[in-house]
Backbone bond lengths (Angstrom), bond angles and torsions (degrees), N, CA, C in turn:
res aa  C-N    CA-C-N  psi(-1)  N-CA   C-N-CA  omega(-1)  CA-C   N-CA-C  phi
1 M - - - 1.470 - - 1.547 110.65 -
2 L 1.266 115.12 138.23 1.407 120.46 -177.70 1.508 112.10 -67.75
3 D 1.355 116.55 127.93 1.483 122.35 -174.65 1.502 107.62 -86.35
4 Y 1.389 115.26 90.22 1.456 119.92 178.45 1.496 113.24 -66.96
5 I 1.305 118.86 -25.81 1.454 120.75 -178.03 1.511 108.03 -72.50
6 A 1.309 117.41 -43.47 1.488 120.69 176.39 1.522 112.35 -61.89
7 I 1.346 115.11 -40.35 1.456 117.06 174.70 1.521 115.78 -60.70
8 Q 1.329 114.31 -41.41 1.461 123.20 176.79 1.463 110.78 -58.79
9 K 1.384 114.73 -48.65 1.515 120.77 -177.87 1.496 110.89 -60.62
10 E 1.432 113.16 -42.14 1.500 113.90 179.72 1.502 113.78 -67.20
11 L 1.391 115.02 -38.45 1.483 119.50 173.39 1.540 111.87 -57.26
12 Q 1.282 117.28 -45.08 1.443 120.95 179.44 1.545 111.20 -62.38
13 S 1.328 111.69 -40.06 1.501 115.41 177.88 1.471 114.52 -62.91
14 L 1.320 116.10 -39.32 1.482 122.40 179.48 1.531 108.41 -67.16
15 E 1.357 117.74 -45.16 1.379 120.72 179.14 1.525 114.07 -63.38
16 A 1.361 117.15 -35.60 1.427 120.22 174.90 1.546 113.60 -65.82
17 R 1.255 116.25 -34.24 1.421 121.77 177.22 1.513 111.26 -62.48
18 N 1.303 115.74 -41.37 1.426 118.83 -171.18 1.568 111.27 -96.34
19 K 1.361 115.98 -2.80 1.418 117.80 179.51 1.527 110.26 -76.35
20 E 1.296 114.02 135.70 1.529 121.49 -178.91 1.449 108.59 -122.83
21 S 1.353 117.80 132.07 1.477 122.24 -176.55 1.513 112.09 -89.97
22 F 1.341 117.46 32.78 1.438 118.25 179.99 1.582 104.39 -149.43
23 P 1.353 114.66 152.88 1.447 119.92 178.73 1.569 108.17 -75.71
24 K 1.267 118.15 117.61 1.511 122.90 179.46 1.546 106.33 -94.56
25 F 1.302 113.65 131.49 1.451 122.22 176.85 1.507 108.14 -72.01
26 Q 1.336 112.13 132.04 1.483 117.93 174.97 1.508 113.72 -109.75
27 L 1.344 118.43 118.13 1.438 121.46 179.04 1.556 109.10 -66.36
28 K 1.296 113.33 137.76 1.499 121.88 176.40 1.433 112.90 -97.25
29 A 1.290 117.09 152.46 1.514 119.87 174.13 1.520 109.56 -74.37
30 A 1.344 114.31 64.02 1.459 120.86 -176.41 1.501 107.76 -164.89
31 K 1.313 118.05 -168.19 1.447 121.27 176.38 1.499 110.82 -83.81
32 N 1.285 119.56 112.21 1.502 121.22 -175.62 1.574 107.57 -97.80
33 Y 1.287 116.49 124.32 1.434 123.31 -178.94 1.530 106.59 -106.28
34 I 1.332 116.60 115.39 1.490 121.14 -179.84 1.467 112.27 -132.24
35 R 1.320 114.25 150.37 1.509 118.71 170.09 1.577 105.09 -107.72
36 I 1.350 112.75 128.73 1.415 122.57 173.84 1.521 106.96 -79.25
37 L 1.370 116.34 126.25 1.474 120.12 -176.25 1.522 108.12 -87.81
38 P 1.351 117.46 162.93 1.462 122.49 -176.29 1.497 113.69 -69.19
39 E 1.375 114.86 -173.95 1.401 121.34 -176.71 1.570 112.87 -64.08
40 F 1.363 114.15 143.43 1.442 117.41 -173.58 1.478 113.68 -99.38
41 D 1.304 121.24 -0.78 1.500 121.94 176.71 1.493 110.45 -153.23
42 E 1.317 114.00 -173.89 1.495 120.86 -171.97 1.544 111.43 -69.12
43 K 1.269 117.25 -16.30 1.488 120.59 -176.36 1.506 110.17 -75.04
44 G 1.324 117.19 -17.17 1.465 117.44 177.33 1.455 113.83 85.82
45 L 1.327 117.79 13.26 1.464 119.29 178.65 1.547 112.00 -98.42
46 F 1.328 115.31 143.89 1.464 119.99 178.38 1.526 108.44 -102.95
47 W 1.257 117.96 7.07 1.535 120.09 -176.87 1.533 109.14 -140.41
48 F 1.261 117.98 164.30 1.489 124.25 168.47 1.491 107.15 -142.15
49 K 1.358 114.58 127.53 1.450 118.37 178.85 1.528 112.72 -91.68
50 I 1.336 114.04 118.75 1.427 122.65 177.67 1.502 108.81 -102.65
51 L 1.307 116.97 151.05 1.478 118.51 178.31 1.589 108.55 -118.63
52 F 1.316 113.04 141.58 1.516 118.81 -179.52 1.523 107.90 -132.39
53 H 1.314 114.26 148.17 1.447 123.15 164.02 1.510 105.53 -99.70
54 W 1.282 119.90 124.16 1.445 124.69 -171.01 1.528 112.44 -103.50
55 Q 1.317 120.50 -13.53 1.422 120.82 -170.84 1.528 113.02 -115.84
56 I 1.313 116.22 24.86 1.477 120.78 -179.79 1.601 107.32 -94.06
57 F 1.339 113.13 -60.99 1.527 118.97 174.82 1.501 107.28 -117.11
58 K 1.326 112.32 -173.10 1.486 121.17 178.92 1.572 107.00 -74.26
59 Y 1.241 119.46 -15.14 1.454 123.06 178.75 1.543 107.42 -114.01
60 P 1.329 120.56 158.48 1.459 119.95 178.27 1.457 111.74 -76.47
61 V 1.340 114.65 145.79 1.466 123.25 177.65 1.594 109.11 -106.86
62 I 1.283 113.76 134.34 1.499 119.17 176.82 1.500 110.06 -63.89
63 C 1.382 113.41 135.67 1.487 119.39 170.13 1.484 104.38 -97.51
64 N 1.306 112.72 121.86 1.533 119.47 -173.91 1.540 111.64 -71.03
65 K 1.351 118.82 -7.69 1.395 119.41 176.83 1.591 112.01 -68.18
66 A 1.304 114.83 -21.69 1.471 120.99 173.02 1.540 110.16 -58.10
67 F 1.323 115.66 -26.64 1.466 120.42 -177.06 1.540 110.47 -113.01
68 E 1.367 113.75 24.65 1.417 122.20 174.81 1.569 111.23 58.90
69 D 1.365 114.01 37.54 1.451 120.52 -173.60 1.558 104.31 -124.60
70 E 1.409 112.91 172.96 1.439 117.54 179.56 1.561 107.30 -78.95
71 C 1.307 116.03 140.42 1.445 123.41 176.04 1.515 108.67 -112.37
72 I 1.342 113.68 117.01 1.548 115.53 -179.53 1.521 111.28 -61.96
73 I 1.287 121.25 -35.17 1.406 121.49 -178.80 1.483 111.88 -64.81
74 C 1.427 115.93 -51.54 1.429 119.56 177.17 1.468 114.16 -59.90
75 S 1.330 118.12 -38.34 1.423 124.81 -178.15 1.537 110.18 -62.26
76 E 1.303 114.71 -48.01 1.543 118.83 -179.81 1.494 108.67 -70.10
77 F 1.356 121.18 -41.56 1.422 121.87 179.13 1.458 111.70 -56.54
78 D 1.314 119.02 -48.31 1.459 126.57 178.72 1.509 115.36 -52.38
79 K 1.355 115.17 -27.57 1.398 121.24 -178.93 1.554 114.09 -82.87
80 L 1.254 114.54 -11.28 1.506 120.11 -177.88 1.550 109.28 -72.06
81 P 1.289 114.62 149.62 1.493 121.46 176.32 1.512 109.60 -61.04
82 V 1.333 121.59 160.82 1.460 120.60 -176.10 1.552 112.86 -61.49
83 D 1.333 116.17 -39.85 1.457 116.08 -175.32 1.552 111.14 -69.09
84 K 1.311 116.82 -27.80 1.464 123.40 178.48 1.557 107.32 -74.17
85 K 1.287 118.17 -40.59 1.447 120.68 176.51 1.522 113.07 -63.31
86 K 1.325 116.40 -41.37 1.452 118.03 174.50 1.498 113.77 -61.54
87 A 1.342 117.81 -37.19 1.454 118.85 -178.59 1.524 111.58 -75.26
88 L 1.353 116.93 -27.31 1.450 122.73 -179.85 1.477 116.15 -107.17
89 W 1.307 117.36 27.20 1.400 120.04 -171.29 1.484 118.14 -63.90
90 K 1.389 115.79 -17.34 1.483 121.20 173.92 1.519 112.78 -71.40
91 L 1.351 119.21 -5.84 1.444 119.71 176.29 1.491 109.87 -78.43
92 R 1.312 117.13 -14.24 1.512 117.47 -176.48 1.512 109.96 -64.36
93 A 1.362 115.52 147.65 1.495 122.67 178.79 1.542 109.07 -63.75
94 Q 1.279 118.63 144.17 1.449 124.80 173.04 1.554 106.81 -121.62
95 G 1.342 108.34 139.24 1.488 119.75 -177.61 1.534 106.93 -79.39
96 V 1.366 114.28 141.85 1.500 122.91 169.39 1.523 105.82 -132.02
97 Y 1.295 115.06 135.34 1.525 123.72 -176.58 1.396 107.73 -97.81
98 L 1.362 120.48 117.19 1.467 123.59 172.31 1.522 110.71 -88.44
99 M 1.312 118.40 136.42 1.454 123.46 176.67 1.539 111.07 -143.24
100 N 1.326 113.00 143.03 1.482 117.33 172.41 1.522 107.98 -79.03
101 I 1.317 117.11 131.78 1.422 120.00 -178.93 1.510 112.09 -143.43
102 V 1.332 115.86 164.64 1.502 121.38 172.42 1.489 104.29 -126.00
103 D 1.388 112.85 131.43 1.464 121.03 170.58 1.480 107.41 -82.54
104 I 1.346 119.06 104.78 1.438 120.61 -172.20 1.500 112.73 -74.33
105 K 1.298 119.17 -10.17 1.495 123.02 174.28 1.530 112.67 -89.55
106 E 1.311 116.34 -5.84 1.402 119.30 -179.03 1.585 111.14 -102.59
107 A 1.324 113.72 130.81 1.451 115.70 -179.60 1.541 107.37 -122.25
108 P 1.427 114.86 140.87 1.484 123.50 -6.04 1.565 109.50 -74.68
109 N 1.327 110.95 157.88 1.511 115.60 176.83 1.514 113.62 -63.19
110 K 1.293 117.80 144.82 1.439 120.93 -179.11 1.554 108.10 -151.47
111 V 1.337 116.39 152.02 1.432 119.21 176.40 1.484 110.34 -74.98
112 Q 1.380 117.33 129.65 1.434 122.19 176.29 1.523 108.40 -127.95
113 V 1.296 117.60 162.72 1.463 121.36 174.77 1.478 112.66 -103.31
114 A 1.326 118.97 118.58 1.427 122.84 176.26 1.502 108.87 -89.38
115 T 1.331 116.69 144.11 1.388 123.74 178.53 1.609 107.15 -120.84
116 F 1.312 114.67 99.05 1.482 121.43 -175.22 1.461 112.67 -104.81
117 F 1.325 118.82 130.14 1.428 121.25 160.34 1.513 110.14 -69.76
118 S 1.361 114.63 170.85 1.479 121.46 -177.65 1.495 113.67 -54.78
119 R 1.336 116.36 -35.16 1.446 119.38 -177.95 1.518 114.19 -54.83
120 I 1.314 117.53 -32.60 1.441 126.03 177.70 1.514 111.72 -94.67
121 A 1.355 112.96 -43.26 1.513 118.31 -175.03 1.546 112.03 -61.94
122 M 1.315 116.56 -42.42 1.445 121.06 -175.23 1.555 113.72 -57.10
123 P 1.331 117.28 -48.57 1.443 118.89 174.85 1.597 111.82 -61.55
124 V 1.289 115.76 -36.42 1.492 118.31 -179.94 1.524 107.74 -63.72
125 F 1.306 119.97 -45.51 1.457 123.01 178.76 1.554 110.36 -58.45
126 S 1.344 115.00 -42.87 1.435 120.80 178.89 1.517 111.72 -59.30
127 F 1.319 116.59 -45.64 1.479 121.27 177.76 1.468 113.96 -65.53
128 A 1.348 114.74 -37.32 1.507 120.17 -178.96 1.530 110.40 -65.56
129 S 1.382 117.10 -30.12 1.425 120.00 178.21 1.507 115.29 -77.51
130 D 1.366 115.17 -9.68 1.476 122.14 179.28 1.493 110.60 -86.05
131 K 1.322 121.33 99.83 1.449 121.25 -174.19 1.522 112.64 -63.84
132 T 1.309 120.57 -18.69 1.417 119.28 178.38 1.604 113.96 -73.01
133 L 1.272 115.14 -15.54 1.464 120.05 178.67 1.515 113.29 -89.17
134 N 1.349 116.41 -20.24 1.507 119.54 -177.60 1.579 111.12 46.81
135 L 1.275 114.08 45.23 1.501 116.67 -170.46 1.449 116.13 -55.43
136 L 1.351 118.10 -33.49 1.497 122.94 -175.54 1.490 112.76 -96.48
137 D 1.318 119.17 -3.09 1.454 121.41 -174.52 1.532 107.00 -80.29
138 P 1.370 117.88 121.43 1.475 121.23 179.09 1.510 113.68 -60.38
139 D 1.297 116.90 -29.60 1.479 121.36 -176.68 1.592 114.24 -93.48
140 A 1.296 112.63 -40.85 1.552 116.16 -170.89 1.534 108.97 -115.84
141 G 1.270 121.24 14.46 1.484 119.22 -178.57 1.498 113.73 -88.70
142 R 1.324 113.59 165.69 1.471 121.47 179.98 1.565 109.03 -107.49
143 S 1.260 116.19 156.81 1.453 123.13 172.52 1.499 112.07 -74.56
144 I 1.258 116.74 158.86 1.478 123.79 171.31 1.508 106.01 -108.62
145 V 1.355 114.96 137.26 1.493 119.76 177.08 1.515 106.28 -106.52
146 I 1.319 115.34 128.19 1.489 121.29 173.56 1.515 103.98 -116.51
147 D 1.341 109.84 104.87 1.496 119.99 -173.77 1.445 111.62 -93.11
148 R 1.319 116.94 113.84 1.468 120.39 178.58 1.524 111.74 -111.62
149 T 1.370 117.85 22.51 1.422 120.93 179.27 1.518 112.82 -85.62
150 T 1.332 117.96 -8.81 1.402 122.27 -176.52 1.605 108.14 -112.31
151 K 1.363 116.40 174.73 1.366 117.03 -177.11 1.497 111.92 -67.25
152 D 1.377 118.04 -37.25 1.453 123.78 176.10 1.549 106.79 -101.04
153 V 1.402 113.37 138.29 1.430 119.24 177.81 1.535 109.06 -71.26
154 L 1.379 114.85 127.87 1.471 120.52 -178.42 1.538 106.00 -109.98
155 V 1.320 113.39 142.01 1.440 123.06 179.46 1.527 108.42 -131.36
156 Y 1.365 114.14 125.39 1.471 117.12 -177.99 1.538 110.20 -160.63
157 P 1.320 114.93 159.45 1.517 117.46 -179.66 1.538 109.19 -72.45
158 D 1.285 115.38 146.15 1.490 119.53 176.89 1.500 108.22 -73.71
159 T 1.371 114.87 130.91 1.437 119.84 178.93 1.479 116.23 -83.47
160 A 1.366 116.84 -1.39 1.505 121.04 -173.56 1.524 112.10 -75.55
161 G 1.279 115.58 -6.35 1.504 118.65 178.42 1.503 112.34 107.61
162 V 1.350 113.17 -167.63 1.448 121.31 -175.35 1.530 113.26 -68.55
163 V 1.282 113.36 138.10 1.564 117.21 175.92 1.556 105.05 -126.51
164 Q 1.422 110.18 112.24 1.482 113.45 178.74 1.539 109.17 -81.46
165 I 1.337 111.31 149.40 1.428 117.48 172.94 1.558 112.96 -116.42
166 D 1.284 114.82 154.86 1.461 120.72 -178.77 1.550 107.34 -65.30
167 K 1.317 116.71 121.02 1.479 119.46 -177.36 1.473 112.81 -67.75
168 S 1.345 116.93 -19.21 1.515 118.79 177.78 1.549 112.04 -62.03
169 L 1.406 111.97 -25.99 1.518 117.58 -178.62 1.538 108.04 -66.22
170 L 1.390 120.19 -26.47 1.405 119.71 -175.61 1.545 109.61 -70.03
171 K 1.286 120.58 -11.96 1.463 120.48 176.05 1.501 110.24 -78.78
172 G 1.341 118.47 -12.30 1.449 121.47 -175.67 1.503 110.03 -108.21
173 L 1.344 120.00 21.91 1.441 120.60 -179.97 1.537 108.64 -65.87
174 Y 1.391 117.85 137.46 1.416 120.82 177.62 1.529 112.06 -83.77
175 K 1.293 115.65 141.47 1.429 124.07 175.05 1.545 105.81 -72.30
176 L 1.302 117.01 93.80 1.499 122.39 -168.10 1.555 110.01 -64.98
177 D 1.335 115.66 -26.03 1.504 114.88 179.12 1.474 113.92 -87.27
178 K 1.342 115.98 6.25 1.448 117.07 177.09 1.502 113.23 -119.64
179 L 1.334 118.35 10.96 1.413 119.63 -175.19 1.528 112.32 -86.31
180 Y 1.306 117.14 -20.62 1.424 120.70 172.74 1.588 108.37 -122.15
181 T 1.301 113.49 154.02 1.473 119.20 176.20 1.487 112.30 -119.69
182 P 1.307 120.77 152.75 1.454 125.01 -178.46 1.542 111.66 -57.63
183 L 1.354 115.13 152.54 1.416 119.72 176.13 1.490 113.32 -58.40
184 A 1.360 117.33 122.76 1.497 120.75 -177.03 1.508 112.29 -69.65
185 S 1.338 115.70 148.55 1.403 118.71 178.32 1.528 113.54 -62.78
186 E 1.377 115.65 -27.01 1.465 120.89 179.19 1.512 112.31 -59.15
187 T 1.348 116.60 -22.87 1.446 119.33 -179.26 1.514 115.04 -91.54
188 V 1.298 117.62 -0.67 1.423 123.58 -176.70 1.534 110.99 -59.33
189 P 1.352 125.01 -48.52 1.416 122.38 175.34 1.510 114.92 -53.61
190 E 1.306 115.11 -45.86 1.455 117.66 178.33 1.535 114.94 -60.59
191 V 1.346 111.95 -44.53 1.479 116.81 178.69 1.549 111.92 -67.01
192 A 1.304 113.22 -39.69 1.526 115.74 -179.83 1.535 112.32 -64.59
193 E 1.321 115.72 -38.85 1.462 119.59 176.56 1.503 110.04 -62.40
194 K 1.258 116.87 -44.76 1.472 118.86 178.87 1.531 113.10 -62.72
195 L 1.366 114.95 -41.60 1.472 119.51 179.07 1.563 110.95 -61.48
196 V 1.249 117.72 -39.48 1.459 122.26 178.31 1.557 109.53 -62.05
197 Q 1.265 117.79 -43.40 1.452 121.72 175.31 1.465 113.53 -64.68
198 I 1.302 120.28 -40.73 1.492 123.07 176.26 1.557 111.38 -65.44
199 F 1.350 112.93 -47.21 1.459 119.37 -176.20 1.578 109.37 -61.23
200 S 1.362 117.03 -40.95 1.443 121.11 -176.39 1.532 111.60 -78.69
201 S 1.387 119.00 -14.70 1.422 120.94 -173.96 1.504 110.27 -82.25
202 V 1.346 120.27 -8.11 1.475 126.18 -179.01 1.514 107.28 -115.50
203 T 1.296 119.65 122.45 1.530 122.08 -178.86 1.537 104.20 -102.10
204 T 1.367 115.53 129.69 1.427 127.90 175.57 1.537 111.93 -131.13
205 P 1.262 119.81 158.24 1.439 123.87 177.61 1.537 114.91 -53.85
206 S 1.412 116.22 -24.32 1.404 118.38 -175.62 1.565 113.27 -88.76
207 D 1.283 114.87 2.54 1.500 117.23 -176.16 1.537 110.05 -66.75
208 G 1.300 112.86 154.78 1.484 119.15 175.91 1.550 107.94 117.39
209 A 1.336 116.04 -67.23 1.462 118.67 -176.28 1.569 111.82 -77.71
210 T 1.340 117.82 -10.00 1.443 119.17 -171.87 1.485 112.39 -119.49
211 S 1.403 117.74 15.33 1.407 118.02 -179.89 1.511 112.82 -64.09
212 K 1.351 116.17 143.85 1.421 120.41 -177.70 1.526 107.51 -123.58
213 T 1.347 118.12 144.66 1.436 123.60 174.44 1.517 109.15 -103.67
214 Q 1.329 113.50 165.40 1.484 118.18 -179.55 1.573 105.66 -66.16
215 E 1.340 118.06 -38.87 1.464 119.57 -176.19 1.543 108.84 -66.71
216 S 1.315 119.38 -37.23 1.440 122.47 -174.98 1.595 109.41 -69.35
217 I 1.385 113.93 -36.50 1.444 117.19 -179.03 1.589 107.18 -71.60
218 I 1.256 118.10 -41.91 1.451 120.57 177.03 1.555 110.68 -60.29
219 A 1.321 116.06 -46.08 1.487 120.50 -178.39 1.550 110.41 -62.19
220 D 1.331 116.74 -43.09 1.490 121.28 177.37 1.471 111.86 -53.64
221 F 1.377 110.83 -49.96 1.489 119.43 -172.65 1.535 108.76 -64.52
222 M 1.353 115.64 -47.56 1.497 122.52 -173.07 1.546 108.90 -70.62
223 A 1.368 117.13 -29.20 1.437 119.55 179.35 1.495 108.53 -64.45
224 K 1.347 116.92 -38.93 1.417 118.52 -174.06 1.578 110.06 -80.00
225 F 1.329 118.38 -29.59 1.376 126.74 -178.41 1.584 115.51 -129.93
226 P 1.346 111.32 65.17 1.465 120.84 -173.72 1.565 110.89 -57.00
227 Q 1.399 116.17 -30.67 1.394 121.08 -175.62 1.577 112.78 -69.32
228 K 1.389 115.04 -10.72 1.442 120.56 177.53 1.409 116.33 -93.36
229 K 1.228 118.44 8.96 1.475 121.07 177.44 1.536 110.11 -66.56
C-alpha cells in the first residue's frame, strides 16, 4: 500500500528547504527600477555574498565556505582527479550577492532582498563607487535600471534624476548575513549519497583508484569535524 504519510512528510521537508523567510525580489522581463539600500550592519557593507551548489539536487545547497566553515561538497570535489573535475565543473559553488532593495515602481514601497549573480552585481558595485551617483544615499541617490528587454541584461543608472525613498524603510533592512544558515551535519548522509551518484555517473580515465563510497565521504567529513556528529 502506498505510504501517503511518508509522501506528505517528504513534501513538507522539500517545502521547508525552499521556504524563505524574507521577500525575494523577482526581476521582471522589463526595465526594473530599483534603489539599492545602505549598509545593513556595522561593517558598512550593503551586500552579503552567499555561495550555493546548484547541481546537487533540484534545489540549491548552501556552501558552508560562505560562513568560513568546511563544505563537504567542495572538500570532496577538490579530491577528484583533474579530468573528473573538468567533467563535473558545474558542481563548483557559485556566488550570489544579497542586497536590500526597493522596487520603486511597486506600490507601496517595501524592502525586498535581491539575489544577484556577478553579471548584475559587478555593475552595481561600480556605480556604488562613483561618488557622483550617491547610489546608497536615501535622499540624493539614483535608481539603478536592470533592463531585461534585450537579449543581454543591461544595468545602468537611471538618468531621470534623484529618487528619494521613505527613511522609515531603513528600519526594516534585513540582516543579509543571517538569512541563510550553514548546511547542517544532519544532511551529510543525504548529500554524500548524492555525491557518490554524481561522481559515478561520469566516466573518466582516472576511474577505479579514486572511487568513493557514501560511508567514506561521511567518515572523512566527521573525522575533520567530530563535534558535528
